[in-house]
All heavy atoms as an XYZ file, in Angstrom:
657
protein
N      84.782    110.178    115.709
C      85.665    110.672    114.665
C      85.050    110.550    113.346
O      84.365    109.724    112.986
C      86.937    109.736    114.609
C      87.611    109.535    115.935
S      88.727    110.833    116.283
C      89.264    110.316    117.822
N      85.220    111.610    112.513
C      84.577    111.729    111.242
C      85.333    112.687    110.335
O      86.256    113.446    110.756
C      83.087    112.202    111.367
C      82.923    113.590    112.027
C      82.840    114.731    111.252
C      83.065    113.686    113.422
C      82.742    115.963    111.897
C      82.941    114.932    114.060
C      82.775    116.023    113.259
N      84.995    112.853    109.009
C      85.487    113.780    108.239
C      84.618    115.061    108.359
O      83.469    114.959    108.125
C      85.498    113.263    106.760
C      85.898    114.311    105.754
C      86.404    111.985    106.556
N      85.286    116.103    108.742
C      84.517    117.350    108.995
C      84.605    118.301    107.725
O      85.703    118.675    107.376
C      85.091    118.075    110.258
C      84.383    119.322    110.646
O      83.500    119.825    109.878
O      84.753    119.840    111.677
N      83.536    118.518    107.078
C      83.587    119.414    105.934
C      84.072    120.857    106.290
O      84.479    121.531    105.325
C      82.187    119.470    105.441
C      81.318    118.805    106.429
C      82.231    118.131    107.421
N      84.031    121.220    107.484
C      84.574    122.531    107.904
C      86.043    122.463    108.416
O      86.617    123.459    108.840
C      83.614    123.234    108.985
C      82.307    123.527    108.363
O      82.213    123.875    107.216
O      81.331    123.321    109.165
N      86.600    121.279    108.389
C      87.921    121.149    108.968
C      88.969    121.481    107.975
O      88.710    122.041    106.891
N      90.269    121.305    108.332
C      91.292    121.586    107.437
C      91.372    120.732    106.286
O      90.966    119.559    106.323
C      92.700    121.474    108.182
C      92.815    122.427    109.281
C      94.292    122.210    110.040
C      94.539    123.167    111.136
N      95.753    122.997    111.775
N      91.784    121.265    105.060
C      91.711    120.418    103.956
C      92.773    119.216    103.971
O      93.807    119.441    104.534
C      92.041    121.418    102.738
C      92.749    122.543    103.453
C      92.248    122.557    104.844
N      92.397    118.223    103.411
C      93.286    116.975    103.351
C      93.010    116.153    102.094
O      91.831    116.225    101.670
C      93.162    116.179    104.580
O      91.883    115.722    104.767
N      93.917    115.424    101.661
C      93.709    114.685    100.364
C      94.421    113.299    100.493
O      95.544    113.242    100.877
C      94.254    115.483     99.183
C      94.053    114.744     97.872
C      94.403    115.620     96.692
N      94.731    114.721     95.585
C      95.631    115.082     94.646
N      96.199    116.231     94.673
N      95.923    114.237     93.730
N      93.717    112.270    100.112
C      94.232    110.929    100.114
C      93.820    110.296     98.801
O      92.657    110.352     98.518
C      93.685    110.049    101.287
O      94.002    110.783    102.501
C      94.251    108.694    101.353
N      94.755    109.811     98.057
C      94.517    109.022     96.865
C      94.751    107.581     97.034
O      95.720    107.356     97.728
C      95.307    109.606     95.683
C      94.992    110.928     95.250
O      93.744    111.332     95.356
O      95.764    111.718     94.764
N      94.056    106.739     96.476
C      94.303    105.299     96.638
C      93.835    104.572     95.346
O      93.021    105.044     94.589
C      93.708    104.623     97.730
C      92.096    104.611     97.835
C      91.359    103.692     97.294
C      91.329    105.577     98.381
N      90.082    104.026     97.496
C      89.981    105.250     98.239
C      91.530    106.771     98.999
C      88.866    105.953     98.676
C      90.452    107.455     99.532
C      89.208    107.072     99.303
N      94.527    103.426     95.156
C      94.131    102.558     94.018
C      94.130    101.080     94.443
O      94.924    100.830     95.369
C      95.041    102.729     92.733
C      96.480    102.377     92.998
C      97.277    102.747     91.629
N      98.670    102.753     91.921
C      99.338    101.581     91.851
N      98.861    100.522     91.439
N     100.708    101.634     92.156
N      93.283    100.286     93.989
C      93.222     98.944     94.413
C      94.222     98.089     93.740
O      94.371     98.152     92.493
C      91.815     98.328     94.071
O      90.795     99.253     94.726
C      91.646     97.007     94.628
N      94.979     97.303     94.586
C      95.997     96.367     93.974
C      95.442     94.984     93.912
O      95.780     94.257     92.961
C      97.198     96.432     94.881
C      97.972     97.775     95.025
C      99.157     97.607     95.982
C      98.483     98.248     93.651
N      94.710     94.575     94.850
C      94.174     93.173     94.831
C      92.882     93.172     95.713
O      92.756     94.031     96.651
C      95.120     92.223     95.490
N      92.004     92.296     95.372
C      90.639     92.257     96.073
C      90.342     90.765     96.422
O      90.558     89.866     95.531
C      89.564     92.859     95.239
O      89.928     94.186     94.911
C      88.263     92.818     95.927
N      89.804     90.463     97.579
C      89.151     89.228     97.927
C      87.648     89.506     98.274
O      87.195     90.673     98.168
C      89.925     88.610     99.215
O      89.590     89.440    100.347
C      91.335     88.530     98.950
N      86.985     88.508     98.755
C      85.640     88.618     99.087
C      85.409     89.548    100.305
O      84.364     90.190    100.437
C      84.938     87.269     99.374
N      86.484     89.683    101.150
C      86.263     90.405    102.466
C      87.243     91.578    102.540
O      87.081     92.363    103.547
C      86.446     89.554    103.581
C      85.540     88.354    103.552
N      84.191     88.483    103.959
C      85.682     87.068    103.278
C      83.636     87.332    103.741
N      84.552     86.418    103.351
N      88.234     91.802    101.783
C      89.263     92.866    101.910
C      89.889     93.179    100.600
O      89.723     92.405     99.601
C      90.284     92.411    102.869
N      90.495     94.313    100.580
C      91.302     94.741     99.381
C      92.633     95.234     99.879
O      92.777     95.810    100.979
C      90.592     95.967     98.719
O      89.349     95.579     98.147
N      93.554     95.131     99.015
C      94.933     95.684     99.131
C      95.013     96.888     98.435
O      94.718     96.963     97.165
C      96.036     94.595     98.816
C      97.444     95.073     98.983
C      98.386     93.988     98.762
N      99.763     94.552     98.861
C     100.733     94.166     97.999
N     100.603     93.381     97.066
N     101.840     94.721     98.175
N      95.503     97.997     99.039
C      95.414     99.374     98.344
C      96.904     99.913     98.290
O      97.619     99.741     99.269
C      94.536    100.293     99.145
C      93.098     99.886     99.382
C      92.419    100.904    100.247
C      92.359     99.690     98.038
N      97.001    100.749     97.362
C      98.236    101.661     97.226
C      97.696    103.051     97.626
O      96.769    103.462     96.883
C      98.896    101.700     95.934
N      98.208    103.665     98.701
C      97.637    104.885     99.133
C      98.761    105.968     99.079
O      99.840    105.760     99.553
C      97.212    104.706    100.656
C      96.095    103.732    100.639
C      96.647    105.969    101.172
C      95.633    103.342    102.103
N      98.365    107.195     98.601
C      99.271    108.294     98.528
C      98.515    109.499     99.474
O      97.464    109.867     99.182
C      99.345    108.756     97.094
O      99.872    107.732     96.275
C     100.315    110.057     97.114
N      99.358    109.850    100.326
C      98.934    111.030    101.232
C      99.443    112.251    100.660
O     100.596    112.459    100.443
C      99.330    110.797    102.648
C      98.836    109.595    103.328
C      99.542    109.511    104.684
C      97.430    109.555    103.507
N      98.592    113.283    100.494
C      99.079    114.603    100.023
C      99.098    115.597    101.250
O      99.626    116.646    100.906
C      98.138    115.063     98.803
C      98.151    114.220     97.657
N      99.169    114.203     96.733
C      97.317    113.145     97.335
C      98.874    113.298     95.807
N      97.827    112.680     96.132
N      98.596    115.247    102.205
C      98.564    116.095    103.458
C      98.862    115.061    104.589
O      98.933    113.872    104.444
C      97.277    116.782    103.731
O      96.162    115.796    103.647
C      97.086    117.886    102.650
N      99.044    115.549    105.749
C      99.490    114.689    106.918
C      98.566    115.005    108.142
O      99.102    115.396    109.139
N      97.364    114.686    107.969
C      96.388    114.852    109.137
C      96.312    113.533    109.994
O      96.513    112.449    109.410
C      94.986    115.136    108.654
C      94.845    116.365    107.661
C      95.079    117.649    108.423
N      94.903    118.775    107.393
C      95.931    119.605    107.228
N      97.009    119.507    107.996
N      95.713    120.585    106.415
N      96.029    113.824    111.205
C      96.009    112.727    112.186
C      94.855    111.682    111.728
O      93.794    112.128    111.463
C      95.752    113.132    113.537
C      95.782    112.152    114.588
C      95.607    112.708    116.012
C      95.634    111.612    117.106
N      95.498    112.229    118.447
N      95.223    110.392    111.669
C      94.394    109.269    111.321
C      93.633    109.521    109.977
O      92.603    108.966    109.599
C      93.150    109.263    112.324
C      93.575    108.933    113.668
N      93.062    107.848    114.342
C      94.315    109.594    114.520
C      93.644    107.891    115.589
N      94.463    108.931    115.674
N      94.431    110.222    109.058
C      93.896    110.592    107.708
C      93.425    109.364    106.907
O      92.326    109.411    106.389
C      94.952    111.364    106.899
C      94.534    111.779    105.540
C      95.509    112.708    104.893
O      96.264    113.383    105.513
N      95.580    112.659    103.579
N      94.268    108.367    106.780
C      93.855    107.129    106.069
C      92.741    106.489    106.576
O      91.738    106.158    105.891
C      95.104    106.184    105.878
C      96.306    106.737    105.194
C      94.656    104.830    105.267
C      97.578    105.946    105.257
N      92.664    106.307    107.899
C      91.575    105.626    108.617
C      90.291    106.468    108.388
O      89.212    105.866    108.043
C      91.883    105.459    109.980
C      93.010    104.488    110.299
C      93.558    104.561    111.708
N      92.543    104.000    112.519
C      92.651    104.108    113.878
N      93.592    104.769    114.500
N      91.699    103.616    114.686
N      90.312    107.760    108.577
C      89.092    108.554    108.474
C      88.574    108.633    107.031
O      87.338    108.561    106.786
C      89.382    109.946    109.001
N      89.460    108.845    106.105
C      89.020    108.904    104.728
C      88.456    107.595    104.164
O      87.430    107.626    103.494
C      90.154    109.392    103.788
C      90.394    110.841    103.888
N      91.480    111.483    103.195
C      89.910    111.843    104.677
C      91.469    112.766    103.466
N      90.499    112.981    104.345
N      89.066    106.509    104.418
C      88.529    105.299    103.913
C      87.212    104.926    104.607
O      86.302    104.418    103.918
C      89.593    104.064    104.185
C      90.798    104.167    103.194
C      91.801    103.061    103.563
C      90.429    104.082    101.798
N      87.175    105.097    105.925
C      85.824    104.894    106.624
C      84.755    105.823    106.053
O      83.601    105.337    105.876
C      86.000    105.050    108.099
N      85.088    106.997    105.771
C      84.116    108.010    105.305
C      83.493    107.496    103.899
O      82.362    107.830    103.476
C      84.612    109.426    105.139
N      84.369    106.786    103.144
C      83.974    106.259    101.856
C      83.188    104.855    102.040
O      82.787    104.299    101.057
C      85.147    106.046    100.923
C      85.810    107.339    100.569
C      84.929    108.146     99.683
O      84.284    107.643     98.801
N      84.873    109.526     99.949
N      83.104    104.408    103.286
C      82.344    103.112    103.502
C      83.258    101.941    103.415
O      82.858    100.809    103.355
N      84.590    102.112    103.585
C      85.602    101.072    103.421
C      86.643    101.170    104.547
O      87.776    101.512    104.299
C      86.382    101.150    102.084
C      85.411    101.096    100.944
N      84.686     99.995    100.592
C      84.993    102.072    100.007
C      83.933    100.239     99.518
N      84.109    101.526     99.260
N      86.189    100.975    105.865
C      87.075    101.091    106.961
C      88.160    100.013    106.962
O      87.999     98.926    106.275
C      86.195    100.890    108.107
C      85.081    100.089    107.654
C      84.792    100.523    106.269
N      89.249    100.262    107.655
C      90.314     99.203    107.755
C      89.842     98.078    108.487
O      89.002     98.205    109.459
C      91.564     99.815    108.487
C      92.299    101.039    107.919
C      93.413    101.490    108.807
C      92.748    100.666    106.469
N      90.315     96.805    108.239
C      89.871     95.703    108.996
C      90.306     95.844    110.430
O      91.490     96.469    110.683
C      90.593     94.468    108.401
C      90.149     93.891    107.077
C      90.990     92.794    106.628
C      88.673     93.502    107.168
N      89.567     95.464    111.347
C      89.782     95.581    112.791
C      89.973     96.892    113.317
O      90.649     97.208    114.284
C      90.982     94.657    113.161
C      90.889     93.230    112.759
C      91.826     92.670    111.971
C      89.711     92.450    113.117
C      91.715     91.308    111.554
C      89.646     91.163    112.658
C      90.571     90.611    111.859
O      90.512     89.286    111.476
N      89.413     97.981    112.619
C      89.423     99.303    113.215
C      88.231     99.612    113.947
O      87.104     99.878    113.373
C      89.615    100.254    112.027
C      89.903    101.703    112.457
O      89.667    102.013    113.686
O      90.267    102.558    111.627
N      88.284     99.469    115.236
C      87.031     99.669    116.086
C      86.759    101.149    116.313
O      85.730    101.467    116.951
C      87.028     98.904    117.369
C      88.233     99.209    118.327
O      89.071     99.956    117.919
O      88.243     98.544    119.355
N      87.616    102.077    115.953
C      87.332    103.561    116.117
C      86.508    104.055    114.928
O      85.577    104.708    115.024
C      88.662    104.352    116.359
C      88.409    105.824    116.365
C      89.331    103.845    117.585
N      87.138    103.860    113.711
C      86.553    104.314    112.568
C      85.781    103.278    111.747
O      85.084    103.570    110.796
C      87.586    104.869    111.533
C      88.328    106.101    112.006
C      89.450    105.994    112.882
C      87.789    107.299    111.724
C      90.062    107.152    113.278
C      88.449    108.489    112.199
C      89.555    108.463    112.911
O      90.148    109.479    113.423
N      85.760    101.971    112.149
C      85.138    100.935    111.415
C      83.988    100.329    112.191
O      83.068    101.081    112.703
N      83.981     99.022    112.391
C      82.942     98.364    113.126
C      83.415     98.130    114.584
O      84.520     97.974    114.936
C      82.689     96.981    112.507
C      82.446     97.197    110.957
N      81.179     97.688    110.607
C      83.052     96.953    109.962
C      81.274     97.700    109.260
N      82.354     97.282    108.846
N      82.374     98.113    115.537
C      82.645     97.711    116.870
C      83.305     96.401    116.988
O      83.067     95.541    116.249
C      81.292     97.802    117.576
C      80.363     98.418    116.651
C      80.995     98.298    115.258
N      84.157     96.319    117.997
C      84.890     95.038    118.281
C      83.866     93.934    118.488
O      82.906     94.128    119.139
C      85.676     95.220    119.493
C      86.675     94.035    119.760
C      87.669     94.337    120.762
N      88.679     95.323    120.335
C      89.759     94.978    119.681
N      89.933     93.680    119.386
N      90.663     95.836    119.264
N      84.216     92.717    117.907
C      83.259     91.602    118.039
C      83.967     90.413    118.543
O      85.267     90.404    118.582
C      82.537     91.241    116.749
O      83.554     90.607    115.856
N      83.277     89.430    119.002
C      83.912     88.145    119.565
C      84.620     87.442    118.430
O      85.487     86.599    118.724
C      82.883     87.248    120.145
C      82.288     87.883    121.466
O      83.034     88.697    122.107
O      81.209     87.501    121.788
N      84.269     87.693    117.134
C      84.907     86.934    116.123
C      86.401     87.521    115.804
O      87.141     86.852    115.065
C      84.084     87.128    114.795
N      86.821     88.643    116.324
C      88.037     89.219    116.113
C      89.098     88.497    116.937
O      88.815     88.063    118.131
C      88.021     90.654    116.571
C      87.366     91.693    115.665
C      86.404     91.329    114.771
C      87.429     93.062    115.677
N      85.827     92.448    114.180
C      86.589     93.499    114.725
C      88.393     93.913    116.318
C      86.489     94.877    114.399
C      88.210     95.198    115.947
C      87.234     95.713    115.069
N      90.289     88.347    116.439
C      91.420     87.736    117.275
C      91.617     88.694    118.426
O      91.412     89.909    118.371
C      92.711     87.847    116.253
C      92.101     88.037    114.915
C      90.695     88.751    115.099
N      92.008     88.051    119.570
C      92.164     88.774    120.792
C      93.203     90.058    120.741
O      92.986     91.062    121.391
C      92.773     87.792    121.732
C      92.767     86.524    121.093
C      92.408     86.677    119.622
N      94.169     89.931    119.859
C      95.071     91.006    119.845
C      94.934     91.899    118.525
O      95.834     92.546    117.996
C      96.572     90.442    119.759
C      96.847     89.462    118.656
O      95.833     89.100    118.035
O      98.026     89.092    118.563
N      93.690     91.782    117.995
C      93.431     92.512    116.710
C      93.649     94.018    116.820
O      93.383     94.687    117.872
C      91.987     92.224    116.256
N      94.207     94.633    115.749
C      94.371     96.024    115.649
C      94.157     96.448    114.180
O      94.112     95.552    113.356
C      95.807     96.438    116.117
C      96.878     95.782    115.314
C      98.198     96.171    115.808
N      99.235     95.497    114.928
C     100.478     95.606    115.050
N     101.074     96.078    116.071
N     101.259     95.076    114.182
N      93.965     97.646    113.842
C      93.698     98.032    112.448
C      94.868     97.513    111.565
O      96.008     97.620    111.884
C      93.721     99.603    112.452
C      93.317     99.893    113.844
C      93.901     98.811    114.787
N      94.415     96.918    110.412
C      95.422     96.348    109.441
C      95.837     97.470    108.472
O      95.287     97.579    107.477
C      94.898     95.133    108.739
C      94.510     93.918    109.658
C      93.988     92.785    108.733
C      95.747     93.457    110.430
N      96.842     98.120    108.945
C      97.428     99.236    108.122
C      98.930     99.135    108.214
O      99.520     99.299    109.276
C      97.020    100.577    108.705
C      97.599    101.880    108.023
C      97.106    101.886    106.592
C      97.108    103.094    108.719
N      99.527     98.791    107.100
C     100.960     98.475    107.015
C     101.631     99.158    105.848
O     100.841     99.331    104.800
C     101.224     96.970    106.908
C     100.624     96.167    108.032
N     101.125     96.201    109.267
C      99.495     95.416    108.095
C     100.316     95.440    110.026
N      99.310     94.900    109.325
N     102.810     99.554    105.903
C     103.508    100.238    104.923
C     104.429     99.322    104.269
O     105.370     98.763    104.854
C     104.120    101.527    105.387
N     104.444     99.314    102.900
C     105.418     98.554    102.139
C     106.562     99.428    101.897
O     107.699     99.002    101.658
C     104.861     97.933    100.867
N     106.269    100.742    101.762
C     107.335    101.703    101.422
C     106.860    103.101    102.015
O     105.722    103.421    101.963
C     107.426    101.860     99.870
C     108.584    102.766     99.453
C     108.696    102.856     97.975
N     107.917    103.975     97.620
C     107.152    104.058     96.404
N     107.138    103.084     95.672
N     106.444    105.105     96.088
N     107.780    103.809    102.595
C     107.489    105.177    103.139
C     108.370    106.151    102.409
O     109.577    105.878    102.140
C     107.745    105.251    104.583
C     106.892    104.417    105.454
C     107.353    104.522    106.927
C     105.434    104.829    105.454
N     107.939    107.372    102.024
C     108.636    108.330    101.417
C     108.431    109.650    102.037
O     107.248    110.049    102.247
C     108.187    108.448     99.903
C     109.263    108.768     98.917
C     108.752    108.664     97.549
O     108.500    107.575     97.132
O     108.585    109.819     96.912
N     109.359    110.317    102.502
C     109.269    111.554    103.214
C     109.871    112.706    102.436
O     111.001    112.593    101.914
C     109.889    111.445    104.588
C     109.357    110.367    105.546
C     110.166    110.328    106.841
C     107.868    110.632    105.830
N     109.248    113.791    102.427
C     109.697    115.120    101.807
C     110.405    115.875    102.893
O     109.757    116.333    103.864
C     108.574    115.880    101.258
C     109.049    117.109    100.460
O     110.241    117.376    100.459
O     108.199    117.767     99.964
N     111.777    115.999    102.822
C     112.628    116.744    103.793
C     112.893    118.159    103.371
O     113.970    118.574    103.115
C     113.964    116.000    103.995
C     113.714    114.679    104.630
N     113.407    114.377    105.898
C     113.712    113.373    103.987
C     113.267    113.073    106.150
N     113.529    112.518    104.997
N     111.762    118.943    103.364
C     111.925    120.369    102.971
C     112.538    121.147    104.101
O     112.354    120.807    105.239
C     110.677    120.935    102.685
C     109.949    120.322    101.449
C     108.732    120.984    101.067
N     108.008    120.235    100.073
C     106.719    120.424     99.718
N     106.092    121.438    100.253
N     106.237    119.720     98.835
N     113.393    122.194    103.747
C     114.013    123.005    104.791
C     113.006    124.148    105.122
O     112.261    124.611    104.494
C     115.235    123.647    104.284
C     116.288    122.560    104.191
O     116.277    121.544    104.977
O     117.272    122.772    103.343
């Protein structure tokens, strides 16, 4: 999985809300709705989601057994166009 320069256009904007030595909390705005868009765009910039073994780092023994990508929504907003 990768960002394909010949693929359909997509846009993701983000800003950093908080940072620690190992992770950052981001506010992300999607302008398009491509599959795995957030995961692919952040990984392409060199900042994959924590515990993302598809777009990030391979699974390691240091991961919790039930680890999954840390991607959570504090708020969702949908455009209900006709």
